[in-house]
N, C-alpha and C positions, 0 to 999 in steps of 0.2 A: 567721380572724377578726382584724381589726385592733384594736389596743388603743384603749381610750377615752382621748381626749386631754383633759387638764385644763390650762388656762392660768392660772397663779398670779400673774402680774404681777411686780412687784419686791418681793422678800421677803427677810428675814434668812435666813441659812443654817441656823442651828441648829434652828429649828422645823420646817423642811422635812426636815432630816436625821432628826429624831425621828419625824416623820410617816411617812417612808419605812420606818423600822424597824418602826413600829407596824403599818403596812399589811402588810408582809411577814410579820411575826409572826402576824398574824391569819389570813392565808391558809395559814400553816403549822400552825395550831392543829389539834390532834388531836380527832377526834370518834368516838364509838362508834356502830356500826350492826350490822346482822345478820352482817357478815363480819369484825367486829373493828375495830381502830384503823387509820385511814388519814388522810392529809393532807386537809384541807378544800380541795377543788378548785373551789368555787363562785365565788370571786372572779375577776372578769374582769381581764385584763391592762390596765394603764394606762400612759400616757405623760404625765409632768408636765413642763411647759415654763415656765421662769421666768427671772428676772434677779435677781442677788443684790446686796445692799449689800456694800461692800468686806470681804473676809475671806480669810485664808489657811487652807487645809485640809491637814492632814497625814495621810498614809496610815499603815496599820498598821505597816509596816516603815520608816517615815520616820525619817530621821536629823536630829536637831536642828541639826547644823552646816550643813544646807542652808538654814536660815532665818537669813539674814545680819543683817537689820536691819528687823524688822517695824514698828517705830515704833508708831503708834497704831492700826494695823490688827490686829484680833483674830486669834488663831491657834486653830483648833478641831481637836482630835484626832478622827479618824473611824475607821471600821472598813473602809474600802475598801482596795484594793491601791494600790501606787504611793507616790510621795514627795510633797513639798509642791507645791501649786499655788495660784494666786490666782483668786478670783472677784470681779467687780465690775461696775458699770454699763457697758452697751455690749457685754455678752457674753450670748449665748443659752446657757442651761444646760438640758439635756434629761435627764430621769430615766426610763428605761424600767423598768417594774415587770412583768417577764415571767416566766411559768412555763415554763422551758425544756423540762421534761419533756412538758408539754402541747403546746408549740410544735413539738417534734420535732427540735431541734438542740442541739448541745453548746456549751460555753463558748467554745471556739476559734472556732467559726463565728459565735457571737453577737458576739464582738469584731469579726470580719471584717465582719459586717452593719452594725454601728454605723459602722465606718470607711468602708464603702462609701456609707452614707447621707451622710456628711460630704463625701466625694469628689464625689458627684452634686450635692450642694448647691453646692459650689464651682464645679462645671462650669456650673450654672445661671447663675452670675454671671461666667462667662468665665475662671475660674481653674482651673489644674490642681493637684490635690492629690496628694501622694506619701506612701507608707508608707516607714518606715525600719526595717529588720529589728532586732528586739530593743528597739525604742523605741515603744511604743504611742502612738497619736495620729496626726495628719495634719500634714504639712509642705508648704510652698510655696517655690518659688525666689524669693528676694528680688529678684534682678535681672531676672527674666523670668517673672512669675507665670503667664502664659498658655502657656508652653512645654510642649509635649507630650513633649519628649525624656525618655526614661527615665533614671533615675539609673544611673550606670555607674562602673566603676573601683573599686579597693580603697578602703576607708575610710582617711582620713588621721587618725592618732591625735591630731594637733594640732587638727584641725577635722573631727570625725566627722560633722557635719551639712552639710558642703560647701556653704556659702552658703545653707542652708535656714533658714527661720523656722517655728516651730511656731504653727499657727493654731487647732488644736483639740486639747484634752487629754482623755484617757480614763482613768477610774478606776472600777472596778466591785467589787461584792460579790455573791456567790451564796450563798444560804442554802437548803438543801434544794431545790435546783433553781430557786429563785426569785431574780431579780436585783433589785438596787437600786444607787443611785449612777448614774453615766452619763457624759455627754460635755459639754464646755464649748467653745463655738465663738465665737471673738473677732470682733466686728463693727466697732465703733468705740469703742475704750477709751482710757483713760489707761493706757499701758503701763508707766509708771514703777514701779509696785509690783512688777512682775516682776523689776526689777533688784535688789530687796532680798532675793531668794531665788535658789537654784539651781533653776530650774524643772524639776520632775519629777526632781530629783537630778542635773542636768547643769550643771556650772559653765560659764557663758558661753553657754549655749543662748539663741539669739535667739528672742524671742516676737514675733509680729506679729498684725495684724488686717486685715480687708478694707480699711479706710480707709487704712492705711499703704501698702498695695500698689496704691492707686489706684482701688478699687471704692467707688462711692457707693451704699450700700443702707441702708435703715432697719433698726433692730432688728426691727421687726414683719415686714418683708419676709423677712428671713433666718429668723426663727422660724417663719413659715408654711411656707417651703420645707423647712427641716430637719425640721419636724414631719411634713410629708407624706412625705418620704423615709424617715424612721424608721418611720412607720406601715406603709409599703409593705414595706420590707426586713426588718422584724422580724416580719411576719405569718408564721404557720406555713406 
């Protein structure tokens, strides 16, 4: 069964973060029945899709020295994995609220399915997405975004991303088999705020969006495609 999709529009980050925690907490609530205590499994999976006002979010293990110059953009400490990232207008943010035990797959596959959804969304717009081992998220070739050539050769320690730009960031939290947080896909943003941080903890990592690599697509078009791909790939 595919998750119920909720479209939230443009919203501040903090209320959505609190709502995700509350939803996940409620579906993890214990109830007593004839066979004792067990998790409440009645809540259907959901997929929340939104756009945020400017905000930096810091992961649980995030280091403050990766936040270089936040200026007037607020910094919110979260309980997801990963380091600091930026959310702002022109970015599609998707929060899958999935019961992995019920879905029948584990965290590693869950991450793979989210990344595959992004790759298929990029392909819809004529762009080839790439994974980089050890660095969750999806990357594109800045000089040739449509190239299907596989990444090859040893990593250059002076340029571990080899001319790539990060177009989608991933940060998740799993509580008693239930997921929250999710993925942010850059469509047509002001990318300057990314220069005020070390994105995802990597100094000098280039961040890009569809507009910068020559793809003209509206926020809504990308949100619709990404939502459809996530609904399909995250289904049990």
